C-alpha positions in Angstrom: -12.5 12.2 -22.8 -8.8 11.3 -23.3 -5.6 13.2 -22.8 -3.5 12.2 -25.8 -4.4 8.6 -25.3 -4.8 8.5 -21.5 -8.4 7.8 -20.5 -9.8 10.4 -18.1 -11.7 9.2 -15.0 -13.7 11.9 -13.3 -14.9 11.2 -9.8 -17.8 13.2 -8.5 -18.3 13.3 -4.8 -20.4 15.7 -2.5 -18.2 18.4 -1.0 -19.3 17.2 2.5 -18.3 13.7 1.8 -15.0 14.8 0.3 -14.2 16.7 3.5 -15.2 13.7 5.7 -13.0 11.4 3.5 -10.0 13.9 3.9 -10.5 14.3 7.6 -9.5 10.7 8.5 -7.3 9.1 5.9 -7.4 5.8 7.7 -11.2 5.6 7.6 -12.0 2.4 5.4 -15.6 3.6 4.8 -16.7 3.9 1.2 -18.3 7.3 0.3 -21.0 7.3 -2.4 -19.8 8.9 -5.5 -20.1 8.8 -9.3 -17.3 7.8 -11.7 -17.8 9.4 -15.2 -15.8 7.9 -18.1 -16.5 9.1 -21.6 -19.8 10.7 -20.4 -20.9 7.4 -18.9 -21.7 7.7 -15.2 -21.1 4.7 -12.8 -22.4 4.5 -9.2 -19.4 3.8 -6.9 -18.0 3.9 -3.5 -14.7 5.5 -2.9 -12.1 5.4 -0.1 -8.3 5.8 0.2 -6.0 2.8 -0.2 -2.5 1.9 0.9 -0.5 2.2 4.0 2.3 4.9 4.3 1.0 6.4 0.9 -2.2 7.7 2.7 0.0 10.4 4.4 1.1 11.7 0.9 -0.4 14.8 -0.7 -1.4 12.8 -3.8 -3.7 10.0 -2.4 -4.4 6.6 -3.9 -7.9 5.4 -4.1 -10.0 2.1 -3.9 -13.1 2.2 -6.1 -16.0 -0.1 -5.4 -18.8 -0.7 -7.9 -21.0 -2.5 -5.5 -21.1 -5.5 -7.9 -19.6 -6.8 -11.1 -19.0 -4.0 -13.7 -18.5 -5.4 -17.2 -16.8 -2.3 -18.5 -14.1 -2.6 -15.9 -14.3 -6.4 -15.7 -14.4 -6.4 -11.9 -16.2 -5.4 -8.7 -13.5 -2.9 -7.7 -10.3 -1.2 -9.1 -7.4 0.5 -7.5 -6.0 4.0 -8.5 -2.4 4.4 -7.5 -0.9 7.8 -7.2 2.6 6.6 -7.8 3.6 9.7 -5.8 7.1 8.7 -4.7 8.0 7.4 -8.1 9.3 10.3 -10.2 9.0 8.2 -13.3 5.4 7.1 -12.7 6.1 3.8 -14.5 7.9 1.5 -12.1 4.8 -0.4 -11.0 3.6 -0.9 -14.6 7.1 -1.9 -15.8 7.3 -4.4 -12.9 4.1 -6.1 -13.5 4.7 -6.4 -17.3 8.1 -7.8 -16.5 6.7 -10.5 -14.3 4.2 -11.5 -17.0 7.2 -11.7 -19.5 9.1 -14.2 -17.4 6.0 -16.4 -16.8 5.0 -15.3 -13.3 1.4 -14.4 -12.6 0.8 -10.7 -12.4 -1.7 -7.8 -12.6 -3.1 -6.0 -15.6 -2.7 -2.2 -15.3 -2.8 1.0 -17.3 -2.2 4.7 -16.8 -5.2 7.1 -16.6 -5.7 10.7 -16.0 -7.8 11.4 -12.9 -10.1 14.3 -12.1 -11.9 14.9 -8.9 -15.1 17.0 -9.2 -13.7 18.3 -12.4 -10.3 19.3 -11.1 -7.2 17.6 -12.3 -5.5 15.2 -9.9 -2.9 14.0 -12.4 -1.6 10.6 -13.8 -2.6 7.5 -12.0 -2.1 3.8 -12.4 -5.3 1.8 -12.7 -5.0 -1.7 -11.4 -7.3 -4.7 -11.2 -8.1 -6.2 -7.8 -6.6 -9.6 -6.9 -9.7 -11.6 -6.2 -11.9 -14.4 -7.5 -12.5 -12.5 -10.8 -8.8 -12.1 -11.2 -8.6 -15.9 -11.2 -11.5 -16.3 -13.6 -9.8 -14.0 -16.2 -6.8 -16.3 -16.1 -8.7 -19.6 -16.1 -7.3 -20.3 -12.6 -9.2 -22.6 -10.3 -11.0 -20.8 -7.4 -9.0 -20.8 -4.3 -8.2 -18.6 -1.2 -6.3 -15.4 -1.6 -4.5 -13.6 1.2 -2.9 -10.2 1.0 0.4 -9.6 2.7 -0.5 -6.3 4.5 2.5 -5.9 6.8 6.1 -7.0 7.2 5.1 -9.9 9.4 4.3 -11.8 6.2 7.8 -13.2 6.1 7.0 -17.0 6.4 8.7 -17.0 9.8 7.5 -17.6 13.4 9.2 -14.4 14.3 8.7 -10.8 13.1 11.4 -9.1 11.1 12.7 -7.6 14.4 12.9 -11.2 15.8 10.0 -10.9 18.3 7.5 -13.9 18.4 4.5 -13.2 16.1 1.1 -12.7 17.8 -0.3 -15.4 15.4 0.9 -17.4 12.5 -1.4 -15.3 10.3 0.0 -12.1 11.4 0.7 -9.9 8.4 -2.1 -11.3 6.3 -5.6 -10.4 5.4 -7.8 -12.8 3.7 -9.4 -11.5 0.5 -11.0 -14.7 -0.8 -11.9 -17.9 1.1 -13.3 -19.0 4.4 -12.0 -19.7 7.9 -10.8 -23.2 6.9 -8.4 -21.6 4.5 -6.8 -19.8 7.4 -5.9 -23.2 8.9 -4.2 -24.3 5.7 -2.1 -21.1 5.6 -1.2 -21.4 9.2 -0.1 -25.1 8.4 2.1 -23.9 5.6 3.9 -21.3 7.7 4.3 -23.9 10.6 5.7 -26.5 8.1 8.1 -24.1 6.6 9.6 -23.5 10.0 9.6 -27.1 11.2 10.1 -29.6 8.4 13.5 -31.3 9.1 16.1 -30.3 6.5 16.4 -33.9 5.2 12.6 -34.1 4.3 12.1 -30.4 3.4 12.2 -30.7 -0.5 9.7 -33.6 -0.6 7.3 -32.1 1.9 7.2 -28.5 0.7 6.4 -29.7 -2.9 3.0 -30.8 -1.5 2.2 -27.3 -0.5 3.9 -24.9 -2.7 4.2 -24.5 -6.5 8.0 -24.4 -6.4 8.4 -23.5 -10.2 6.1 -20.6 -9.8 7.7 -19.5 -6.6 11.2 -19.4 -8.3 9.9 -17.4 -11.2 8.4 -14.9 -8.7 11.7 -14.9 -6.9 13.5 -14.0 -10.1 11.2 -11.1 -10.6 11.7 -9.7 -7.2 15.4 -10.1 -7.3 15.8 -8.6 -10.7 13.6 -5.5 -9.9 15.0 -5.2 -6.4 11.9 -4.8 -4.5 13.5 -4.7 -1.0 10.1 -5.2 0.8 8.8 -7.7 -1.7 9.9 -10.8 0.2 7.9 -9.9 3.4 5.2 -7.6 2.1 3.9 -6.4 -1.3 2.5 -9.7 -2.5 -0.7 -11.8 -2.6 -0.7 -15.4 -1.7 -3.0 -17.6 -3.8 -3.7 -21.3 -3.1 -4.8 -23.2 -6.3 -8.2 -24.8 -5.5 -7.3 -28.0 -7.5 -3.6 -28.6 -6.8 -3.8 -27.0 -3.3 -0.4 -25.5 -4.0 0.4 -21.9 -3.1 1.9 -19.3 -5.4 2.8 -15.6 -5.1 1.4 -12.6 -6.9 3.4 -9.4 -6.8 1.8 -6.1 -5.6 2.9 -2.5 -5.1 6.2 -2.4 -7.1 6.8 1.4 -7.3 9.9 1.1 -5.0 12.0 -0.8 -7.6 14.3 -0.3 -10.6 16.9 1.7 -8.6 14.6 3.7 -6.1 13.3 2.8 -2.7 9.9 3.5 -1.2 10.9 7.1 -0.4 11.9 7.7 -3.9 15.5 7.9 -3.0 18.3 6.2 -5.0 18.7 2.5 -4.1 22.0 1.1 -5.3 21.9 -1.9 -7.6 23.4 -4.3 -5.0 21.1 -3.8 -2.1 19.2 -7.0 -2.5 21.3 -10.2 -2.6 20.8 -12.8 -5.3 19.3 -15.3 -2.7 16.8 -12.6 -1.6 15.2 -12.7 1.9 12.5 -14.4 4.0 12.5 -17.8 5.7 10.8 -19.7 2.8 13.2 -18.5 0.2 16.1 -19.4 2.5 14.9 -22.9 3.1 14.1 -23.5 -0.6 17.6 -22.3 -1.7 19.1 -24.5 0.9 18.0 -27.5 -1.3 20.6 -28.1 -4.1 18.2 -29.1 -6.8 15.9 -26.2 -6.1 18.9 -23.8 -6.0 20.0 -25.1 -9.4 16.6 -24.7 -10.8 16.5 -21.1 -9.6 20.0 -20.5 -11.1 18.9 -21.8 -14.5 15.8 -19.6 -14.4 17.7 -16.5 -13.4 20.4 -17.1 -15.9 18.0 -17.3 -18.8 16.2 -14.2 -17.6 19.4 -12.3 -17.4 20.2 -13.1 -21.0 16.7 -12.4 -22.4 14.1 -10.5 -20.5 16.1 -8.4 -17.9 18.3 -6.6 -20.3 18.6 -3.0 -21.6 17.8 -4.2 -25.2 14.6 -6.0 -24.1 13.3 -3.3 -21.6 14.3 0.0 -23.3 11.6 0.1 -25.9 8.9 -0.2 -23.2 10.5 2.4 -20.9 10.8 4.9 -23.7 7.2 4.3 -24.9 5.7 4.7 -21.4 7.8 7.8 -20.8 6.6 9.3 -24.1 3.0 8.4 -23.3 3.0 10.2 -20.0 5.3 13.1 -20.8 2.5 15.4 -22.0 0.5 15.1 -18.8 3.1 16.0 -16.2 2.2 19.8 -16.7 -1.4 18.8 -16.0 -0.5 16.9 -12.8 -0.6 19.4 -9.9 1.7 17.1 -7.9 4.3 16.5 -10.6 4.4 19.5 -12.8 7.3 21.0 -10.9 9.4 17.8 -11.4 9.3 17.5 -15.1 13.1 17.7 -15.3 13.3 14.8 -12.8 10.8 12.8 -14.8 12.8 13.3 -18.0 16.0 12.0 -16.5 14.3 8.8 -15.1 14.6 6.5 -18.2 18.3 6.9 -18.2 18.5 6.1 -14.5 16.2 2.9 -14.9 18.3 1.7 -17.9 21.6 2.2 -16.0 20.1 0.3 -13.0 19.1 -2.6 -15.3 22.6 -2.7 -16.7 24.3 -2.6 -13.3 21.9 -5.0 -11.7 22.2 -7.5 -14.6 26.1 -7.5 -14.2 25.8 -7.9 -10.5 23.5 -10.8 -10.6 25.6 -12.5 -13.4 28.7 -12.0 -11.1 26.8 -13.7 -8.3 25.3 -16.7 -10.1 28.2 -18.8 -8.7 26.8 -18.1 -5.3 23.9 -20.6 -6.4 26.2 -23.5 -7.2 
C-alpha cells in the first residue's frame, strides 16, 4: 500500500516482544518480527538504532533480514524517525547534495511506517554502509569503520582534551578484521606525528585527499557541526589502501542543530574542525585545491537556484502525510515554514563562505 506515492512498511511484532523492546531502549537485541510491504511478508529482526535519538518519543529502527534480501538490496536497512527535524528532509537533502558534488553517499527514500497496523508516521529508509554498499558502487572490498562517538576526531586527545583510552576510541568496525584495526591506528598516529615538512607526501599514501576535500566541502556547506568528529563512516579502499569519508546522520544541518533549534549560518568556519582537516589545510597546495573545489560548488551546486526545486518537491511529497504522523501532526505550520528557512540558510551560508574564501589563500 502507498500513501500518495510513499511506500508503506508495516512491522508486525508480538505485543510481549514490543513491550520488551520498549522497556530497554539501549538493548541491541533483535526481536523477531515481520515486515509487510505490498502484502509481501519478510521475516526480520528489529531493534532501535541511534544514540541520543533513542530517548525521543518517535524511535528510529534497525531492520535485519538475516541474510541478503534482493528486494531491499541488502542484509539490513535503517529507518530514521527524523524526529528533531521539523522539515523531515534534511538528511535526504544532505545525502543527495553529497552525491551531486562527487562525494560518496547513501541512497535513501521516505516511507510511511506502521507498527502492528498503527501509523508511526514518515520515516527515512537508508541503506547500510557495509560490503554490499561497496559492491553496488563497484568499489573494492575494504574495511569500514563507523564513527560512533565524538572521540573520532583524528586526534590523540578527546574533544575535551583528555588522552584517549585508545587510538580506536570512537570507532566501531562494521567490515573487516583485526588487522584492519592496526591500519586505522597507524593512520591516526601518523596524522598526529608526521613532521610538517613531510606531511603532504606521507598522508597521500594513506588518504584519498581529493575525496576527503569533496567530503569537507559537503560538511562545511551543510554545516553539520558534529560531522567532523562523528556522523561519518571511514572506508579504506581495498586496492589503493586509501581512506575516504562517508557521511552519516545529517538531520542537524541546513540551519538547525541536533536539538532542532536554529543554528546561525556562520557557526562552522570555512576550515572546519578536527585534527586531520587542520593538518591538511596547513599545506598550501591542498588548501588551494580545497578552495577551488569549494568555489565551484558555491557557484553551481550549493545555490538557491540549484536546490530549491528539490526542496519544494520533497516538501510537497511529504505534506499530505503530516496529518497521519502522530508525532508531527501538531507541527504542520512549522513544517510548512521550513522550505523558506532552509533556502534562506543556503543564501546566507553561500554568502558567508564566499566572503571567507580568502581565508584559504
